[in-house]
C-alpha beads as a LAMMPS data file, in Angstrom:
LAMMPS data file: protein, C-alpha beads

117 atoms
116 bonds

1 atom types
1 bond types

-500.0 500.0 xlo xhi
-500.0 500.0 ylo yhi
-500.0 500.0 zlo zhi

Masses

1 110.0

Atoms # bond

1 1 1 -0.357 -0.168 0.036
2 1 1 2.996 2.276 1.012
3 1 1 4.920 0.952 -1.080
4 1 1 4.480 4.205 -3.892
5 1 1 6.345 5.891 -1.859
6 1 1 9.246 4.111 0.410
7 1 1 13.295 4.281 -1.058
8 1 1 15.034 1.848 -2.742
9 1 1 18.267 0.437 -0.387
10 1 1 20.649 1.022 -1.424
11 1 1 22.371 -2.367 -3.049
12 1 1 25.803 -3.365 -1.765
13 1 1 28.878 -2.988 -4.081
14 1 1 30.276 -6.681 -5.883
15 1 1 33.307 -7.704 -4.225
16 1 1 36.305 -6.697 -6.756
17 1 1 37.983 -10.688 -7.775
18 1 1 41.297 -10.139 -8.341
19 1 1 43.531 -11.933 -11.847
20 1 1 44.503 -14.774 -8.937
21 1 1 40.844 -15.458 -8.264
22 1 1 40.260 -15.569 -12.365
23 1 1 42.540 -17.665 -12.969
24 1 1 42.059 -20.279 -9.836
25 1 1 38.566 -20.143 -11.444
26 1 1 39.782 -20.727 -14.620
27 1 1 42.159 -23.562 -13.868
28 1 1 39.684 -24.995 -11.656
29 1 1 36.950 -25.058 -15.000
30 1 1 39.861 -26.527 -17.366
31 1 1 40.249 -29.218 -15.232
32 1 1 36.281 -30.242 -14.736
33 1 1 35.526 -29.920 -19.048
34 1 1 39.077 -31.635 -18.845
35 1 1 37.564 -34.486 -16.470
36 1 1 34.351 -35.012 -18.621
37 1 1 36.244 -34.987 -21.127
38 1 1 38.058 -37.928 -20.156
39 1 1 34.912 -39.822 -19.062
40 1 1 32.928 -40.139 -22.330
41 1 1 36.590 -40.907 -24.295
42 1 1 36.564 -43.838 -20.984
43 1 1 32.523 -45.099 -22.179
44 1 1 33.756 -44.066 -26.436
45 1 1 36.344 -46.432 -25.530
46 1 1 33.935 -49.759 -23.461
47 1 1 31.696 -48.764 -26.594
48 1 1 34.199 -48.933 -29.187
49 1 1 35.464 -52.270 -28.310
50 1 1 31.810 -53.968 -27.695
51 1 1 31.514 -52.552 -31.248
52 1 1 34.980 -54.704 -32.691
53 1 1 33.553 -57.520 -30.924
54 1 1 30.608 -57.211 -32.323
55 1 1 31.720 -56.627 -36.221
56 1 1 34.401 -60.286 -35.463
57 1 1 31.471 -62.431 -34.789
58 1 1 29.191 -60.864 -37.849
59 1 1 32.476 -61.784 -40.070
60 1 1 33.459 -57.629 -40.749
61 1 1 37.333 -57.787 -40.226
62 1 1 37.899 -54.940 -41.848
63 1 1 35.543 -52.996 -39.793
64 1 1 36.706 -54.534 -36.647
65 1 1 40.372 -53.674 -37.398
66 1 1 39.163 -49.838 -38.198
67 1 1 37.162 -49.594 -34.736
68 1 1 40.520 -51.248 -32.905
69 1 1 42.253 -48.369 -34.386
70 1 1 40.152 -45.875 -33.535
71 1 1 39.773 -47.034 -30.377
72 1 1 43.247 -46.456 -30.055
73 1 1 43.650 -43.253 -31.439
74 1 1 41.209 -42.862 -27.930
75 1 1 42.548 -43.963 -25.753
76 1 1 46.164 -41.477 -27.056
77 1 1 43.270 -39.473 -26.885
78 1 1 42.877 -40.352 -22.922
79 1 1 46.379 -40.706 -22.118
80 1 1 47.016 -36.601 -23.339
81 1 1 43.964 -35.256 -21.104
82 1 1 45.302 -36.770 -18.210
83 1 1 48.720 -35.064 -18.829
84 1 1 47.203 -32.048 -18.983
85 1 1 44.433 -32.547 -15.990
86 1 1 48.117 -33.413 -14.241
87 1 1 49.724 -29.845 -14.753
88 1 1 46.200 -27.959 -14.360
89 1 1 45.585 -29.467 -11.220
90 1 1 49.267 -28.749 -10.005
91 1 1 48.900 -25.135 -11.319
92 1 1 46.225 -24.582 -8.710
93 1 1 48.144 -25.938 -6.511
94 1 1 50.808 -24.106 -6.886
95 1 1 49.097 -20.902 -6.955
96 1 1 47.321 -22.188 -3.577
97 1 1 51.267 -22.360 -2.034
98 1 1 52.166 -19.073 -3.588
99 1 1 48.935 -17.325 -1.660
100 1 1 50.123 -19.131 1.403
101 1 1 53.656 -18.340 1.734
102 1 1 52.104 -14.505 0.208
103 1 1 49.687 -14.214 2.928
104 1 1 52.712 -15.806 5.905
105 1 1 54.678 -13.158 4.582
106 1 1 52.586 -10.241 5.471
107 1 1 51.684 -11.385 8.850
108 1 1 55.100 -11.958 9.724
109 1 1 56.026 -8.388 8.444
110 1 1 53.610 -7.544 10.479
111 1 1 54.442 -8.878 13.546
112 1 1 57.771 -7.892 12.517
113 1 1 56.460 -4.221 13.103
114 1 1 54.313 -4.247 16.007
115 1 1 57.375 -5.818 17.693
116 1 1 59.335 -2.370 16.570
117 1 1 57.272 -0.422 18.014

Bonds

1 1 1 2
2 1 2 3
3 1 3 4
4 1 4 5
5 1 5 6
6 1 6 7
7 1 7 8
8 1 8 9
9 1 9 10
10 1 10 11
11 1 11 12
12 1 12 13
13 1 13 14
14 1 14 15
15 1 15 16
16 1 16 17
17 1 17 18
18 1 18 19
19 1 19 20
20 1 20 21
21 1 21 22
22 1 22 23
23 1 23 24
24 1 24 25
25 1 25 26
26 1 26 27
27 1 27 28
28 1 28 29
29 1 29 30
30 1 30 31
31 1 31 32
32 1 32 33
33 1 33 34
34 1 34 35
35 1 35 36
36 1 36 37
37 1 37 38
38 1 38 39
39 1 39 40
40 1 40 41
41 1 41 42
42 1 42 43
43 1 43 44
44 1 44 45
45 1 45 46
46 1 46 47
47 1 47 48
48 1 48 49
49 1 49 50
50 1 50 51
51 1 51 52
52 1 52 53
53 1 53 54
54 1 54 55
55 1 55 56
56 1 56 57
57 1 57 58
58 1 58 59
59 1 59 60
60 1 60 61
61 1 61 62
62 1 62 63
63 1 63 64
64 1 64 65
65 1 65 66
66 1 66 67
67 1 67 68
68 1 68 69
69 1 69 70
70 1 70 71
71 1 71 72
72 1 72 73
73 1 73 74
74 1 74 75
75 1 75 76
76 1 76 77
77 1 77 78
78 1 78 79
79 1 79 80
80 1 80 81
81 1 81 82
82 1 82 83
83 1 83 84
84 1 84 85
85 1 85 86
86 1 86 87
87 1 87 88
88 1 88 89
89 1 89 90
90 1 90 91
91 1 91 92
92 1 92 93
93 1 93 94
94 1 94 95
95 1 95 96
96 1 96 97
97 1 97 98
98 1 98 99
99 1 99 100
100 1 100 101
101 1 101 102
102 1 102 103
103 1 103 104
104 1 104 105
105 1 105 106
106 1 106 107
107 1 107 108
108 1 108 109
109 1 109 110
110 1 110 111
111 1 111 112
112 1 112 113
113 1 113 114
114 1 114 115
115 1 115 116
116 1 116 117
């Protein structure tokens, strides 16, 4: 009833996102994408193997060999994905440890200044 005369509330400004936070978010998004891709490759690997077995059983030897070649390629892609995932996880850990070091050094400096006073 009296809603037309009320003043709009001031909205709090969103917190500033630092470059480090953005980098960590990007790396974690990359990690998630790589994990999804790896699970997709593993599912494709199992599917290709069953298709190759069926093709061999029905006498389609060339098709079975082609499917096995494709399976080998997908397995290599999965290995590459694993390596990339490991690198991304290492980068996230490195950034986290550097942030902890920075916080620790700033705390030590503050403690040193306090002791000097």
